[in-house]
C-alpha positions in Angstrom: 0.0 0.0 0.0 1.4 3.4 -0.9 1.8 5.8 2.0 1.0 8.9 0.0 -1.5 9.2 -2.8 -1.0 12.1 -5.3 -0.9 15.6 -4.0 -0.2 14.8 -0.3 -3.5 12.9 0.1 -3.2 10.1 2.5 -5.1 6.8 3.1 -6.4 6.3 6.6 -3.7 3.9 7.6 -1.0 6.3 6.4 -2.7 9.2 8.2 -2.9 7.2 11.4 0.8 6.3 11.2 1.8 9.9 10.4 0.0 11.3 13.3 0.7 8.5 15.7 -2.9 7.5 16.4 -5.0 4.4 15.9 -7.1 3.7 12.8 -10.1 3.2 15.1 -9.5 6.7 16.6 -10.0 8.2 13.1 -13.0 6.0 12.5 -14.5 7.0 15.8 -14.1 10.7 15.1 -15.8 10.3 11.8 -18.7 8.3 13.4 -19.3 11.0 16.0 -19.1 13.7 13.4 -16.1 15.8 14.4 -14.2 14.6 11.4 -15.9 15.0 8.0 -16.7 12.0 5.8 -13.5 11.7 3.7 -13.4 11.5 -0.1 -13.0 8.0 -1.5 -11.3 6.2 -4.3 -13.3 4.2 -6.8 -12.5 1.1 -4.8 -13.7 2.7 -1.6 -10.4 3.7 0.1 -10.8 6.8 2.3 -8.5 9.6 1.3 -7.6 12.6 3.5 -6.4 15.8 2.0 -4.4 18.5 3.7 -7.4 20.1 5.3 -8.6 16.8 6.9 -5.0 16.1 8.0 -4.8 19.5 9.8 -8.2 19.0 11.4 -7.3 15.6 12.8 -4.0 17.0 14.1 -6.0 19.8 15.8 -8.5 17.2 17.3 -5.7 15.0 18.5 -3.9 18.0 20.1 -7.0 19.2 21.9 -7.7 15.6 23.2 -4.0 15.4 24.3 -4.6 18.6 26.3 -7.7 17.0 27.9 -10.5 18.7 26.1 -13.7 16.6 26.3 -15.5 15.6 23.1 -18.2 18.2 24.0 -15.7 21.0 24.6 -14.0 20.0 21.3 -17.3 20.1 19.5 -17.9 23.6 20.7 -14.4 24.7 19.6 -14.8 23.1 16.2 -18.2 24.6 15.8 -16.6 28.0 16.2 -13.8 27.2 13.8 -16.2 25.7 11.2 -18.5 28.7 11.3 -15.6 31.0 10.2 -17.4 33.7 12.3 -15.6 33.2 15.6 -13.8 35.9 17.4 -10.7 35.7 19.5 -12.9 36.8 22.4 -15.2 33.8 22.0 -12.2 31.4 21.9 -10.8 33.1 24.9 -14.0 32.7 26.9 -14.1 29.0 26.1 -10.5 28.7 27.1 -11.1 30.5 30.4 -14.0 28.1 31.0 -11.8 25.1 30.3 -9.0 26.5 32.5 -11.4 26.8 35.4 -12.4 23.1 34.8 -8.7 22.1 34.8 -8.1 24.1 38.0 -11.0 22.4 39.7 -9.7 19.0 38.7 -6.2 19.8 40.0 -7.8 20.9 43.3 -9.8 17.7 43.5 -6.7 15.6 42.8 -4.7 17.4 45.5 -7.5 16.7 47.9 -7.5 13.0 46.9 -3.7 12.9 47.3 -3.9 14.3 50.8 -6.7 11.9 51.8 -4.9 8.8 50.4 -1.6 9.8 52.1 -3.4 10.3 55.4 -5.4 7.0 55.3 -2.5 5.0 54.0 -0.4 6.0 57.0 -2.9 4.1 59.1 -2.2 0.8 57.3 0.6 -1.5 58.3 0.2 -3.4 55.0 0.3 -6.8 56.7 -2.0 -9.8 56.5 -4.6 -8.5 58.9 -8.2 -9.0 57.6 -9.3 -5.5 58.7 -7.8 -2.8 56.6 -7.9 0.8 57.9 -7.9 2.1 54.4 -11.1 0.3 53.5 -12.6 1.5 56.8 -11.7 5.1 56.1 -13.2 4.9 52.6 -16.4 3.5 54.1 -16.3 6.5 56.5 -16.1 4.5 59.7 
């Protein structure tokens, strides 16, 4: 199978390899509608032009940064409309930043709790575990 078709157009396998993702990831993004239906060869092979390659790179980068599918949909909706402003993107980014800050706070609380309750456990063969008891709230 050729990696590149004419004009920088890639088949799905080549695109997945180039961007370091799974074939199923691309298929999933197509199925949920955040990647457009690609053009096809006469024999049915999917072909991805430069625009689709850039979009997938954008999607993968956003997912790598932790954007949820719904947050990504909102961002792509702005981009696809060609009518977005920097202020709108900024507002969405601030929203996401608050969500990230909240998650960090929750993780720090979880870390403190786990450290505290694990100090109570000797780690031996005793049938009663203070960690389980603490998680039950006893």
